[in-house]
C-alpha positions as CSV (number, residue, x, y, z in Angstrom):
1,X,-11.4,-1.1,-0.9
2,X,-13.6,-3.9,0.2
3,X,-13.5,-5.4,-3.3
4,X,-9.7,-5.1,-3.7
5,X,-8.5,-8.7,-3.9
6,X,-5.8,-9.6,-1.4
7,X,-3.6,-10.7,-4.3
8,X,-3.3,-7.2,-5.7
9,X,0.1,-5.8,-5.3
10,X,0.9,-2.1,-4.5
11,X,1.6,-1.4,-8.2
12,X,-1.8,-3.0,-9.1
13,X,-3.5,-0.8,-6.5
14,X,-1.7,2.3,-7.9
15,X,-3.4,1.7,-11.2
16,X,-6.7,1.6,-9.4
17,X,-5.9,4.9,-7.7
18,X,-5.4,6.4,-11.2
19,X,-8.5,4.9,-12.6
20,X,-10.7,6.1,-9.7
21,X,-9.2,9.5,-10.0
22,X,-9.9,9.6,-13.7
23,X,-13.5,8.8,-12.9
24,X,-13.6,11.5,-10.3
25,X,-14.2,9.0,-7.4
26,X,-11.6,10.5,-5.0
27,X,-12.9,8.7,-1.9
28,X,-12.3,5.3,-3.7
29,X,-8.9,6.6,-4.9
30,X,-8.0,7.5,-1.4
31,X,-9.0,4.1,0.0
32,X,-6.9,2.4,-2.6
33,X,-4.0,4.7,-2.0
34,X,-4.0,3.9,1.7
35,X,-4.3,0.2,0.9
36,X,-1.4,0.6,-1.5
37,X,0.7,2.3,1.2
38,X,-0.2,-0.4,3.7
39,X,0.6,-3.3,1.4
40,X,3.9,-1.6,0.6
41,X,4.7,-1.3,4.3
42,X,3.8,-5.0,4.7
43,X,6.3,-5.8,2.0
44,X,9.0,-3.8,3.7
45,X,8.4,-5.9,6.7
46,X,8.7,-9.2,4.8
47,X,11.3,-8.5,2.2
48,X,14.8,-9.2,3.5
49,X,16.8,-6.9,1.2
50,X,16.8,-3.5,2.8
51,X,17.9,-1.9,-0.5
52,X,14.6,-3.0,-2.0
53,X,12.5,-1.2,0.7
54,X,12.5,2.2,-1.1
55,X,10.3,0.6,-3.9
56,X,7.2,1.9,-2.2
57,X,8.5,5.4,-2.2
58,X,9.4,5.1,-5.8
59,X,5.9,3.8,-6.6
60,X,4.4,6.8,-4.7
61,X,6.5,9.2,-6.7
62,X,5.6,7.6,-10.0
63,X,1.9,7.7,-9.0
64,X,2.2,11.4,-8.1
65,X,4.0,12.2,-11.4
66,X,1.2,10.5,-13.3
67,X,-1.3,12.9,-11.9
68,X,-2.0,16.6,-12.6
69,X,-1.6,19.1,-9.8
70,X,-5.4,19.3,-9.4
71,X,-5.7,15.5,-9.2
72,X,-3.0,15.4,-6.5
73,X,-4.9,18.1,-4.6
74,X,-8.2,16.2,-4.9
75,X,-6.6,12.9,-3.8
76,X,-4.9,14.7,-0.8
77,X,-8.2,16.2,0.3
78,X,-9.9,12.8,0.2
79,X,-7.0,11.2,2.1
80,X,-7.2,14.0,4.7
81,X,-10.9,13.1,5.3
82,X,-9.9,9.5,6.0
83,X,-7.0,10.5,8.2
84,X,-9.0,12.5,10.6
85,X,-9.6,10.3,13.7
86,X,-12.7,12.3,14.6
87,X,-14.6,11.2,11.5
88,X,-16.6,8.1,10.9
89,X,-14.8,7.7,7.6
90,X,-11.7,6.8,9.6
91,X,-13.6,4.1,11.4
92,X,-15.0,2.7,8.2
93,X,-11.5,2.7,6.7
94,X,-10.1,0.8,9.6
95,X,-12.9,-1.7,9.5
96,X,-12.4,-2.2,5.8
97,X,-8.6,-2.7,6.2
98,X,-9.2,-5.3,8.9
99,X,-11.8,-7.1,6.7
100,X,-9.5,-7.0,3.7
101,X,-7.3,-9.6,5.4
102,X,-3.6,-10.4,5.2
103,X,-2.2,-9.5,1.8
104,X,-1.6,-12.5,-0.5
105,X,0.2,-10.7,-3.4
106,X,3.6,-11.6,-4.8
107,X,6.3,-9.4,-3.3
108,X,8.5,-9.7,-6.4
109,X,7.7,-6.1,-7.3
110,X,9.8,-5.0,-4.3
111,X,12.3,-7.8,-4.3
112,X,13.3,-7.0,-7.9
113,X,13.9,-3.4,-6.9
114,X,16.8,-4.3,-4.6
115,X,20.5,-4.9,-5.1
116,X,20.1,-8.6,-4.2
117,X,18.2,-9.1,-7.4
118,X,21.3,-7.9,-9.3
119,X,24.0,-9.4,-7.2
120,X,22.5,-12.8,-6.5
121,X,19.3,-13.5,-4.6
122,X,19.4,-16.3,-2.1
123,X,16.2,-18.1,-1.4
124,X,12.9,-16.4,-2.0
125,X,14.0,-12.9,-0.8
126,X,11.7,-13.0,2.3
127,X,12.6,-12.6,5.9
128,X,12.9,-16.1,7.4
129,X,10.1,-16.9,9.8
130,X,8.1,-13.8,8.9
131,X,4.6,-13.9,10.5
132,X,2.2,-12.4,7.9
133,X,-0.7,-11.9,10.4
134,X,1.5,-10.1,12.9
135,X,3.1,-8.1,10.1
136,X,-0.2,-7.0,8.7
137,X,-1.5,-6.0,12.2
138,X,1.7,-4.0,12.8
139,X,1.4,-2.3,9.5
140,X,-2.2,-1.2,10.2
141,X,-1.4,-0.1,13.7
142,X,1.9,1.8,12.9
143,X,1.0,3.2,9.5
144,X,-2.6,4.3,9.9
145,X,-3.2,3.8,13.6
146,X,-5.9,1.1,13.1
147,X,-6.0,-1.4,15.9
């Protein structure tokens, strides 16, 4: 995760999850999966069109459909290791998320998923006055309990 560029969007990260899984590196796949979820949550916070917000869920479903049952189980086991607050892996994960910085990717992957993209998008599709630093901190705190 520490080498995942801040400009990588959730769909980009999903490809990384698949590549890491194919290589059998489930810890790296889990880190990228968590980062994918966080950046998706960040986009939910900054994209104005509420109908676009389910794009992250659709991406997760597509990712799961792209994996075998055994791969999904391996990824789930790796995620569980990172999710346990009693492990050092969790602390390392939170430190890596904080070090990764505020996402810089283009949110069009989500914006184009919403109805406003079809009915006429006004402006850039983002919430006016959105604070990216506060949004990223909130996503880390509320999604994975990293303060």
